[in-house]
C-alpha positions in Angstrom: 2.2 -15.1 -7.7 -1.0 -13.3 -6.8 -2.8 -10.9 -9.1 -5.1 -7.9 -8.5 -8.1 -10.2 -8.4 -6.5 -12.3 -5.6 -6.0 -15.3 -7.8 -3.0 -17.6 -7.6 -1.2 -17.9 -10.9 1.5 -20.4 -11.7 4.0 -19.8 -14.5 6.4 -22.3 -16.0 9.4 -21.8 -18.3 8.6 -21.7 -22.0 11.7 -21.4 -24.1 14.6 -19.0 -23.5 13.7 -16.0 -21.2 10.0 -16.8 -21.6 7.3 -18.1 -19.3 3.7 -19.1 -19.8 0.9 -19.5 -17.3 -0.2 -23.1 -16.8 -2.7 -22.7 -13.9 -4.7 -20.2 -12.0 -7.0 -20.5 -9.0 -10.5 -19.1 -8.5 -10.7 -15.6 -6.9 -9.5 -16.2 -3.4 -11.2 -13.0 -2.0 -9.2 -10.8 0.3 -5.7 -12.2 0.4 -2.3 -11.3 1.7 0.8 -13.6 1.9 1.6 -16.5 -0.4 3.8 -19.4 0.5 5.1 -22.6 -1.1 5.9 -25.7 0.9 4.5 -29.0 2.3 2.2 -27.9 5.1 0.2 -31.2 5.1 3.3 -33.4 5.1 2.2 -35.6 2.2 5.5 -35.3 0.3 4.0 -32.9 -2.3 4.4 -29.2 -2.5 1.4 -27.0 -2.1 0.7 -23.3 -2.6 -0.7 -21.6 0.5 -2.5 -18.3 0.5 -3.6 -16.4 3.6 -7.0 -14.7 3.3 -9.5 -12.9 5.4 -13.1 -11.9 5.6 -15.2 -9.6 7.9 -18.5 -10.7 9.3 -21.0 -9.2 11.7 -21.2 -11.1 15.0 -23.4 -10.0 17.9 -23.8 -6.5 16.6 -20.1 -5.9 15.9 -17.7 -6.7 13.0 -14.9 -9.2 13.4 -12.0 -10.1 11.1 -11.6 -13.8 10.4 -8.3 -15.0 9.1 -7.6 -18.4 7.4 -5.6 -19.9 4.6 -6.2 -22.1 1.6 -3.8 -24.6 0.1 -3.7 -25.7 -3.6 -2.1 -28.9 -4.8 -1.8 -29.9 -8.5 -2.6 -33.5 -9.3 -3.3 -35.7 -12.3 -7.0 -34.6 -12.2 -6.3 -30.9 -11.7 -5.8 -28.7 -8.6 -7.4 -29.6 -5.3 -7.8 -27.1 -2.4 -8.2 -27.3 1.4 -9.1 -24.6 3.8 -8.0 -24.1 7.4 -10.2 -23.1 10.4 -10.3 -19.4 10.9 -9.1 -17.4 13.8 -9.9 -13.9 14.9 -7.3 -11.4 13.8 -8.0 -8.6 16.3 -7.5 -5.1 14.9 -5.4 -6.2 11.9 -6.0 -8.5 8.9 -2.7 -8.4 7.0 -1.0 -11.8 7.6 2.6 -13.0 7.1 3.5 -16.6 7.4 6.1 -19.3 7.5 6.0 -23.1 6.8 8.5 -24.8 9.1 8.9 -27.6 11.6 8.9 -25.4 14.7 8.3 -28.1 17.3 10.9 -30.5 16.0 8.5 -33.4 15.5 9.5 -34.1 11.9 6.4 -32.4 10.5 5.8 -29.0 9.1 3.6 -26.4 10.7 2.0 -23.2 9.4 2.9 -20.1 11.4 0.5 -17.2 10.9 1.7 -13.8 12.0 -0.8 -10.9 12.3 -0.6 -7.5 13.9 -1.9 -8.8 17.2 -1.6 -12.6 17.3 0.7 -15.6 16.6 -1.2 -18.7 15.5 0.4 -22.1 14.7 -1.4 -24.8 12.6 -0.7 -28.5 12.3 -2.2 -31.0 9.9 -4.1 -34.0 11.2 -6.2 -36.7 9.4 -9.2 -34.4 9.7 -7.4 -31.5 8.1 -5.7 -28.4 9.5 -6.0 -27.7 13.2 -5.0 -24.8 15.4 -2.3 -26.1 17.8 -1.5 -22.7 19.4 -3.1 -19.2 19.3 -1.5 -16.5 21.4 -3.7 -14.0 23.3 -4.2 -10.8 21.5 -1.0 -8.7 21.9 -1.7 -5.3 23.5 1.8 -4.0 24.2 3.2 -4.6 20.6 2.0 -4.7 17.0 3.7 -7.3 14.8 4.6 -6.9 11.1 6.1 -10.2 9.8 8.6 -12.9 10.9 11.1 -15.6 10.4 12.0 -19.0 11.9 15.5 -20.1 13.0 17.8 -21.1 15.8 18.8 -17.9 17.4 20.4 -19.1 20.6 21.8 -22.5 19.6 19.5 -24.4 22.0 17.8 -27.6 20.6 14.6 -25.7 19.8 13.8 -23.3 16.9 12.6 -19.8 17.6 10.0 -17.6 15.8 11.1 -14.0 15.4 8.5 -11.4 14.7 9.1 -7.7 13.9 7.2 -4.8 15.5 6.0 -1.3 14.9 7.5 1.5 17.0 4.2 2.3 18.8 6.0 5.0 20.8 8.3 2.5 22.6 10.8 1.9 19.9 10.8 -0.9 17.3 12.2 -4.3 18.1 11.8 -8.0 17.5 9.9 -10.5 19.6 11.6 -13.8 20.0 9.0 -16.6 20.6 10.1 -19.8 22.4 8.2 -23.0 22.8 7.4 -24.0 26.3 7.2 -27.5 27.8 3.4 -27.5 27.7 3.4 -26.6 24.0 2.5 -23.0 24.3 4.7 -20.1 23.0 5.9 -17.0 24.9 7.9 -14.1 23.7 10.8 -12.1 24.9 11.4 -8.6 23.6 14.8 -7.8 22.2 16.5 -4.5 22.9 14.5 -1.7 21.1 15.5 1.3 19.1 13.7 4.6 19.6 11.5 6.1 16.8 12.0 3.1 14.5 9.7 0.4 13.2 11.2 -3.0 12.3 9.7 -4.3 9.1 11.9 -7.3 8.1 14.0 -9.7 10.2 16.1 -12.6 9.1 18.3 -15.1 11.0 21.9 -15.9 10.1 25.5 -15.7 11.0 26.7 -12.3 9.7 29.9 -11.9 11.8 31.5 -15.3 11.5 31.4 -16.2 15.2 29.7 -19.3 16.6 26.3 -17.7 17.2 23.6 -16.7 14.7 22.3 -13.1 14.7 18.9 -11.5 14.0 19.3 -8.9 11.3 16.5 -6.4 11.0 15.6 -3.8 8.4 14.0 -0.8 10.1 12.8 2.6 9.2 11.5 5.9 10.2 8.3 7.2 8.5 9.0 10.8 9.4 12.6 11.0 8.1 12.2 8.3 5.4 15.5 6.8 6.6 16.3 3.1 6.7 18.5 1.3 9.2 20.1 -2.1 9.6 20.0 -3.6 13.0 21.8 -6.7 14.4 20.8 -8.5 17.6 22.6 -11.4 19.3 21.5 -13.8 22.0 23.4 -13.2 25.3 22.9 -14.2 28.9 21.1 -10.9 29.4 18.6 -11.4 26.5 18.7 -10.4 22.9 21.0 -7.3 22.7 21.7 -4.9 19.9 25.2 -5.4 18.4 25.0 -2.8 15.6 22.9 0.0 14.2 23.8 1.3 10.7 22.0 3.8 8.5 21.5 3.2 4.8 22.4 6.1 2.5 19.4 5.4 0.2 16.7 8.0 0.5 13.0 7.4 -0.3 10.1 5.5 1.1 10.9 4.1 4.6 9.7 0.5 4.0 11.9 -2.4 2.8 9.8 -4.5 0.4 11.9 -7.6 0.6 14.9 -9.1 2.4 16.9 -12.3 2.3 19.9 -13.5 4.2 22.5 -15.9 2.9 26.2 -16.5 2.2 26.5 -15.0 -1.2 30.3 -14.9 -1.5 31.4 -18.1 0.2 33.2 -16.6 3.2 31.0 -18.4 5.7 29.3 -15.2 6.7 25.8 -14.3 5.7 25.0 -11.2 3.7 21.6 -9.3 3.7 20.0 -8.6 0.3 17.2 -6.1 0.6 14.9 -4.2 -1.8 13.8 -0.7 -1.0 11.1 0.8 -3.2 12.3 2.4 -6.4 15.7 0.8 -6.1 17.0 -2.6 -7.2 17.8 -5.1 -4.4 21.3 -4.5 -3.2 23.3 -6.8 -0.8 24.8 -5.6 2.4 27.9 -7.3 4.0 27.2 -7.1 7.7 28.8 -4.8 10.2 31.6 -7.1 11.2 32.6 -8.1 7.6 36.3 -7.9 6.8 37.5 -7.2 3.3 34.8 -6.3 0.9 33.4 -9.3 -1.0 31.9 -9.4 -4.5 28.5 -8.8 -3.0 29.5 -5.3 -1.9 31.8 -4.2 -4.6 34.3 -1.8 -2.9 32.4 -1.0 0.3 31.4 -2.8 3.4 28.8 -0.2 4.4 25.1 -0.6 3.5 24.4 0.3 -0.1 
């Protein structure tokens, strides 16, 4: 976890229903997302934190985004920093650790408002393998990695703000030359998509993209489902939640919670406990939904 001083703190179980802190990092500065995985492919788990700093360059101010990893060893914790990249107009960074190029090694995917950046790890340390041009037509929020269209390659799915054109997800595909390009999924007017997860929610042979979207003006939250078709990534369902309040979903996870081979979405709106949602094509209500198949 990250505290108000932007330190990483690690807690371990200590008795029944009790935890104690066994390690904390130095102040990391201005930090955003925290991940756990094996980004350097050494067989050991690391903690990764995205951070940013602003510097003056040639009379203007630029935002530099990077990450640090921490690994606990017999002599204490060691750290390693990545090269920075320019974040454009936004600094908040979401990330994923995954093998997105199917080479058997993990990469670090950094998602900012205006850029997608992919890091690999070499003998010299972390290197930037791909950095997209600054996005001008869309502003990203966060993302997920999965196989959306059942081809041999994984896709990176990022969510976007409305920006007057409707909210949607961008599906990034890797090209033969190692670059990544995106295709916009079908958009929804006046809504910004904050969370997206990939899974099979309707029990057919194809995964879906499930988004949690919202409207800042009305404070309403919607669930969206996209599916890959020959015509692109098309909306299959739009459903409104009956929970009022702030428009942003703080957390979302997708998985088969009741063993019916169909994924359920568990999401957490502010001021409410996380509640699972059995997707739009769910049959009889499962234990995750109680007596209803509509969003909680």
